[in-house]
N, C-alpha and C positions, 0 to 999 in steps of 0.2 A: 295233877296240873295247879297252880301255883299261879298268884296274882303278882303281872313281872312290878316291879319296883315305878311308879310314875314317872322320877326322873329320868330314865331310859326312851320315855316314850320323849323325847322333846331333844331337840337338838343343841348339840352346846358346840364351839369353835372347837376345833383339833390343837394340840399339844404337839409339836413335830419334840421326839423327847436328844434329837442324837441326829449329827452326819453318820450317811449309812458307811460304814466299814470297808476298806475298797477289797478286790477281789480274793489279793492273797490273805488277807484279815478272815476273809469270809471260810478262804475255804482249810485254814489253819482251827478252825472252833470248832474248841474237841468236843460243843454237842451236838451243831453240824455235822460234824463226818462223825458220829455215832446212829446216824440213821441210816438203817437202810444192815445190808449183809446178816440177816434173821437168819436164823437154823432152820432148817426144812426136816420137820418130826413124822415118826411113820407114828399113824392108828390102829394100832394092830388090834388093839382089842374093840375097837369099830367094827373092823371087818369080819373078825375071827377066822373064818375058815370059810367063806364069802367066795372066795379063789378070787383075789386080787389083791395090785397093794395101794393102799390110798397115806399119802403123805399131805402135810402141809407146811403151808410157808408161815413161820409166827413174828406173823407180824403187830400182834397185839404186844412183845420185847420191844418197838421202837423203844424212844425219851417220854415223848407222849402218849402213847401207846395205841397208836393206830396207825394201818395201811397211808391213814391222808397224809402222816413227817414226810414219807417222799413227793404226793404229791403238792404239799404247801412249800416246802423245800427247793425244787423245781422253778415255782408258780415265783419265789420268794428275790431268788439268786438272778434267775432273767432278768426279771423286772428293776434287782437293784444293778444287775450290769448293764442296761439297757436303759436306768437314769429313772424308771417310769416313778419311783420310790426318789422321790425325794424332799430336801429341808421343805413344808408345809402342805407336806399333801397325807393322808391316811389315807392305809389299804384298808378298803374297807370291798364284803364283799360274802352271801349267804351262805347259808350254810346247815347242816343236820346236827354238827357239835363236831367229827372228830378234824375235820377237817378247820374247825375255826376255836380249836384248841391250839391247832400245831400252828398256827400264824401266831395267837397270842404268844405261845412260846418265842418263834423264828421274834415277833415282835420286840418282846422285851430283851431281848439275847441278842439283835441284832439292831437294835436301836431307832422302831418307828413306832409309829401308834399304827392301833389296830380297831377297828371298828366292827362288830361283826352283824349279823340277821341275821334273828332265828325267831322257829315257830315258837310262840311261849309254852308247850305240850315240852319243849326239847325237856332232857335229861335233867333235870337238879345239880348232881352232882358234873356232867359236864357244863350245865350256866360256875356254878360257883372257882371250875377250872380255869375258864375263860376270863373271869371276871378276879384271879389270882393271881393272874401272869397282865393283870393293870390293862387289861384291854376292855372295850365299851359293848354294850349290849345292847338290840334294839330288838322285841320286838313283833312279833307279826300276828294274823289271825289264825289259831291252831286246826283250824276245819282247813285252811290256803299252804296246809306242810312246805315242802319248801320251796315250791314254786310258788308259794305266796309273799316267801322269804325275797326270790329271783324276782318277784315284780317290784319290789319297795326297793331291792337293791341298784334295780334300772333304774327307778325313778328319782332315787339320790343322785346317782350318778349323771345321771341330765340335766339333774339342778343345781349342785355341787362343782362341774367340772374342774373346777381348779381346784377345791377342797380334799376330793377323793381319787385318787387311785384305784377301781374299779377291775382286778385280775376277773374276775367273773370264771371260779374254778370248772363251772360245767360246760365252754365254749373257748376256752383256753388251751391251745397247743401246748404251753409245757407242760402239762397237767398228763395226757400219756407221754409224752416225750420222755418223762421222768421217769414212767417202767419200762418204756423200754429201755432207758438207756442202765434201768440199774435190775432191778425187779424181774425180768425176763432175764438179761444172764447172768443172773444168780441162781435162776430156777432150774436154769441150760446145763449149771456149772455141776450145782449139787444132783443133779441128775443125771450128771455124764450123755446128758443128750436120749436117755431111754424111755421118759414119758410118751405116753400115748394120749392120754387127754389133760388138757389142762380147764379148769372147774372155778369160776370167779361170779362174786355177785354184780350187779348191774344198779351203780347209785350215777355218778357222772359218766361210766361208762371208759375215765379212763383209764384203772389199771386193767380190763381183759381187753382196754385196745390196742393200749402198750404194752402187755407181754405178749396179749394174742399174736400180733407182729410178727414181735421180733420169736416167739417160738415159730409159725410159722416160714417165717427167711431160715430157718435154721434148718425145717423139716413142714413142710405141708402136706406130709400126712395125720398130724397131731391132731389132733380134734377141739378146737374151742368150747364150750359150755357155759351160757350163761346163765344168772339163778336171779330171776325175779320172785316177786308175792305174787300169790294166785290171782288177788284182785286191789284194787285199788285202794281201801278202804283194811287196810294194815299195822300189826305192832311190829312190824321187823322195821327197826330203825335204821337206815344205811340206805335202803335200796329203793327201786321205783319200781313201780307197775310202768311200765315204759309206752304201753300201748293209751293209757289217759293221763300220762304225765306231759308236761313239757319236758321237749324228747336234746336230750346234750347235745355239741354237737362233736365234744369230747367222746362220743358213744360212735365208735364202726361196726353196726349191725354186718357189714361184708364179713369181720372173717370171725365171726360165730354162728358155728353149727349148727347147735341146736340149741334151742331154748328152755330150762326145769323152770317149772312153777310150783311155790311152793306154800304150805295151811304154816300162816302162822307159828299153833300148835306144834307142828311138826321142827319148826324152826326150834323155840322154845325146848318140847325136849329133848332134842339131836344136844344143846346146850349143856343142860345140867348132866346125860349122858359123858360128855365130853369132860365133865367136870370131875365125876367120878368115877373114868374108867381110865379117862387119860390122863386125868392130873392137871387139865387144859381151864382157866375159867377166861371163856371168852363171851363176846356180845351176838344179841340173835344175825344179826345179819353171817356172823361166823357158822350160827348152827343151821343156816341157810343155805351153806355153802354144803358143809359136810352132808348134809340129809341128800341135798343132790348130788354131789359126786358119790355116795353110796351107789344112788339109783344111776347110775353109771357105771360105775362099778359092776352092778346083779347081771346090767345089761349086754355088758361086754367081758367076762369071764377073759381073766389072763391082764386085763389093760395094765395101768399104769398111771394111777390118780393122781393131777395136784390137783391142788384148793390151794385158799387163801385163806387165812385166819384174821378181816381186815383191825379187830379193837378184843382190849378186853374187857372182861364182864362185872364194870363196879356193880351193878344193881341183879344182881347176882338170888336170885329167888332163896328165899329162908329156910323151906321143908326142913321137918326129919327127913335125915335117910338113913332111919332105922327101919 
C-alpha cells in the first residue's frame, strides 16, 4: 500500500477536453473498434488427462488489458449517444481498477474528462495507468474496498449533479448488455455451440449475467457457474464476496446455476500455473476462474467448459522458476 497524493483528496473543477464525437466517428475509431473479438484458447496442459475440455476467453488481450474494456465501451457509447456525457460534465465512477483504466483510455480517446474513485490499496500499476491517460484519481479507505468507493461516488454525484455523469457500473444495464451483445455471441460462435458450462468471476456481475443470459437463450441446458472469493477478506482483486458486499443490480443470480468459492492461495497458485504451463500471464481473478473451471470439469466428465481470463498479470510474482 502507498500514501495517496493529498492533491487527489480535494475537489478541483473539471475541464472538458472537447466535444463528444458523432456516433459515426465513434464507430470508426480504430482503438474503440479493437475492443472484443478476443481469441478462445485451449488450456490442455492445465486439464491434462482429467477427461474434459477447458477453453478460456483471452480478455486480457483487449486494448487496456481487461474484459472491462467491453463494459466501459458499452457504458460510454450509450452515454454519448444519449447526451449524458456532455460539455461541462465529467464521467465519475467507482472501480477496483480495470474499468477505471478503460474509462480513462476512452476519455482520452473520445475527448471527455474522467474521475475515478478508488480504494487507496489498489495496485500501483493500475493507478499509474489511469493517470497516464489523464484521468483524476480520488482515493478512499482501503478497508472499505470498492463498497467504500461506491459510497463516495454516490455522495459526489448527489452533491454535484451538474458536474458529474455517474454511470455506476455496478447498477448500469449497459454493463451486462455489452456482454450480451458481444462476449456471449463470440463464445457461442467460437465453440460452435458445443459448450456445456460457462464459468466466470462475479465482480459487478455484468459479464456473467450478460453472457449467461445469451447462452441460456441459445441452449437452456448450459450451466452457468459463478466464481467468488471464499470470504469477505481476500486477495482476489476484482471479485466480490456477494453475501457480505453491496450487491450490484447488474448481477442476476437467477441465471447462475452454481457458485464456486475460491481461496486466495488457490487463485494465486493457478495464475502461476497458467504462466508456466500455458504461457498466459493473467491476474488473480483469472486464476480463481480457472481453478473453479477445473473443479467443475472434474465433477462433470466429458464437459466442455469455457471460462474468462478477465485481465493480465501486471503484478506477477517473481519466484525463481527453477
